[in-house]
C-alpha positions in Angstrom: -12.4 -17.5 -0.7 -8.8 -16.5 -0.2 -6.2 -19.7 0.7 -3.6 -17.8 3.1 -0.9 -18.9 5.2 -1.8 -19.0 9.3 0.8 -15.8 9.7 -1.2 -14.0 6.5 -4.3 -15.1 8.2 -3.5 -13.4 11.4 -2.8 -10.3 9.8 -6.0 -10.5 7.9 -7.8 -10.7 11.1 -5.8 -7.9 12.8 -6.6 -5.6 9.8 -10.4 -6.4 9.9 -10.6 -5.8 13.9 -8.9 -2.1 13.4 -11.0 -1.2 10.2 -13.6 0.9 12.0 -10.6 3.1 13.5 -8.3 2.5 10.6 -8.7 6.1 8.6 -9.1 7.8 12.0 -5.7 6.5 13.2 -3.7 6.8 9.9 -4.4 10.7 10.1 -3.9 11.1 13.9 -0.6 9.0 13.9 0.9 10.3 11.0 -0.2 13.8 11.6 -2.1 13.8 8.3 1.4 13.3 6.3 0.2 10.0 5.3 -2.6 11.6 2.8 0.2 13.7 0.8 2.5 11.0 0.5 -0.1 8.8 -1.2 -0.6 11.5 -3.6 3.0 11.8 -4.5 3.1 8.3 -5.2 -0.3 8.3 -7.4 1.8 11.1 -9.6 4.2 8.6 -10.8 1.7 6.6 -12.6 -0.4 9.5 -13.7 2.3 11.0 -16.1 1.3 8.6 -19.1 -1.8 7.4 -20.9 -3.4 4.8 -18.8 -6.9 3.4 -18.9 -6.9 0.6 -16.2 -5.1 0.7 -12.6 -4.9 -2.2 -10.1 -4.7 -0.8 -6.4 -3.0 -3.5 -4.0 -4.2 -3.6 -0.3 -6.3 -0.7 -1.3 -7.7 -1.0 2.4 -10.3 1.6 2.5 -9.5 2.8 -0.8 -7.6 6.0 -0.2 -5.0 5.6 -3.0 -8.1 4.3 -5.2 -10.1 7.5 -4.7 -6.9 9.6 -5.2 -6.0 7.8 -8.5 -9.5 8.5 -9.6 -9.3 12.1 -8.6 -5.9 12.4 -10.8 -6.8 10.9 -13.8 -9.4 11.1 -16.6 -13.0 9.8 -16.6 -12.6 7.0 -18.7 -9.5 5.4 -16.1 -11.0 2.5 -14.3 -9.8 1.3 -11.1 -9.7 -2.1 -9.4 -8.7 -1.9 -5.5 -7.9 -5.6 -3.9 -7.2 -6.2 -0.1 -7.4 -9.3 2.0 -9.3 -7.8 4.4 -13.3 -7.9 4.1 -13.9 -5.4 6.4 -11.5 -2.7 4.8 -13.2 -3.6 1.8 -16.6 -2.8 3.1 -15.6 0.5 4.4 -14.0 1.5 1.3 -17.0 0.6 -0.6 -19.0 3.0 1.5 -16.3 5.6 1.0 -16.5 5.4 -3.1 -20.5 5.1 -2.8 -20.2 8.8 -1.3 -17.8 9.9 -4.0 -18.1 11.3 -7.3 -16.1 8.1 -8.5 -18.7 5.1 -7.8 -18.7 4.0 -11.5 -14.9 3.9 -12.1 -14.0 2.1 -9.1 -14.2 -1.6 -8.1 -13.2 -3.7 -5.0 -12.3 -7.4 -5.0 -11.3 -9.5 -2.0 -7.9 -10.8 -3.2 -4.0 -11.5 -2.3 -0.9 -9.6 -3.6 0.4 -13.2 -4.0 -2.4 -14.6 -6.0 -4.1 -11.5 -8.2 -7.1 -13.1 -9.8 -6.6 -11.3 -13.2 -5.2 -12.3 -16.8 -1.6 -11.5 -17.8 -1.2 -8.1 -19.2 -4.4 -6.3 -17.8 -3.0 -3.1 -16.0 -1.4 0.2 -17.3 -0.4 0.6 -13.9 -0.2 -1.1 -10.4 -0.1 0.5 -6.9 0.7 -0.3 -3.3 0.4 1.7 -0.2 1.6 0.9 3.1 1.1 -3.0 2.2 4.1 -4.7 0.8 5.5 -5.1 4.0 2.6 -7.1 5.1 3.0 -9.5 2.1 4.7 -12.8 3.3 5.9 -13.3 0.1 7.1 -10.2 -1.2 9.0 -12.1 -4.0 5.9 -13.6 -5.4 3.7 -10.5 -4.8 6.3 -8.5 -7.0 6.0 -11.2 -9.8 2.1 -11.1 -9.7 2.3 -7.6 -10.0 4.8 -7.7 -13.0 2.3 -10.5 -14.5 -0.6 -8.5 -14.2 1.1 -5.3 -15.9 1.1 -4.5 -19.6 4.3 -4.4 -21.3 6.1 -1.0 -20.1 3.2 -0.8 -17.5 4.6 1.0 -14.1 4.3 0.2 -10.5 4.6 2.7 -7.7 5.1 1.2 -4.3 4.8 3.5 -1.2 6.4 1.9 1.9 7.6 2.9 5.5 10.9 2.7 6.6 13.6 3.5 9.1 15.1 6.7 9.0 18.9 6.8 8.3 19.6 10.2 10.1 21.0 8.9 13.2 19.0 12.2 15.0 15.6 11.7 13.4 15.8 7.8 13.8 16.3 8.4 17.6 13.1 10.1 17.6 11.3 8.1 15.0 12.2 4.9 16.9 10.8 6.7 20.4 7.2 7.9 18.7 7.3 4.2 16.7 7.8 2.0 19.4 6.6 4.0 22.2 4.0 6.6 21.5 2.4 5.2 18.3 1.3 1.7 20.0 0.3 3.5 23.2 -2.2 5.6 21.3 -3.2 3.3 18.6 -4.1 1.0 21.4 -6.0 3.5 23.4 -8.3 3.8 20.3 -8.3 0.3 18.7 -6.3 -2.9 19.0 -2.9 -2.6 20.9 -1.8 -5.8 19.2 -2.4 -4.0 15.9 -0.2 -1.0 16.6 2.3 -3.0 18.0 2.8 -4.9 15.1 3.3 -1.9 12.9 6.7 -0.7 14.5 7.8 -4.3 14.1 6.7 -4.6 10.4 8.6 -1.6 9.4 11.8 -3.0 11.3 12.1 -6.3 9.7 11.2 -4.7 6.0 14.3 -5.0 4.0 16.6 -2.1 3.4 16.0 0.2 0.7 18.9 -0.8 -1.2 17.8 -4.7 -0.8 14.2 -3.9 -1.7 14.8 -2.2 -4.7 17.4 -5.2 -5.8 14.0 -7.3 -5.1 12.0 -5.5 -7.5 15.0 -5.6 -10.2 15.1 -9.4 -9.4 11.7 -9.6 -10.1 11.7 -8.7 -14.0 11.4 -4.7 -13.5 13.5 -2.1 -14.9 14.4 1.6 -14.5 13.8 1.1 -10.6 13.9 4.6 -9.2 13.5 5.6 -5.4 12.2 8.9 -3.6 12.7 9.5 -0.5 10.2 11.1 1.8 10.2 13.0 5.3 14.1 12.1 5.9 13.5 8.5 4.9 10.7 7.9 7.2 9.1 6.5 3.8 10.1 5.7 0.3 8.4 5.6 -3.1 9.9 2.7 -5.4 8.9 3.3 -9.0 9.8 0.7 -11.8 8.5 -0.6 -15.2 8.0 -4.0 -17.0 
């Protein structure tokens, strides 16, 4: 059983509630761009010899599946999430894929990973780090479970720097997205999304947090005029 703060427990319940429409709304609200962003993030961990990968905040398993597609059949992927409903949908997707023998799911929090030190060659988290209440602790847990020289790839939404694009982005994110998401699913959840992005640290501040957690060679890749970024670093 997970031990979560009240805030994290509320977020977990929210994700449980939107799980049935989560994949559909991801594609609809991002115009399908979220899939290409995940592929780009996964590429950063696939240019090396790896055998075990951890995907945190795996949700319904999109990144876990992408890792399986992009790696050798010998590579094993473990996906963790604090939402049981999300994991149940992920298990169904994996069972229908060619990768059922390579992907396992576990109920776990980023801040308390149930793995030994130096277990994984790579760790990924896509659109999930902003939902981690204690991000510094989450980053330290990622580092702890990584093998020496192991790599992390973190994909997260952000507020664009361009003034013109930021105006359009904020209108879509703060007005249209909650309305569309609320129509198909839970209004509170799709009101939470833009708020969580606005409250996320700046790109520079989060890169500093990664370095302060003990990572080296921190690199940042900007996506779609700064609407998202990929952070890559090594243990």
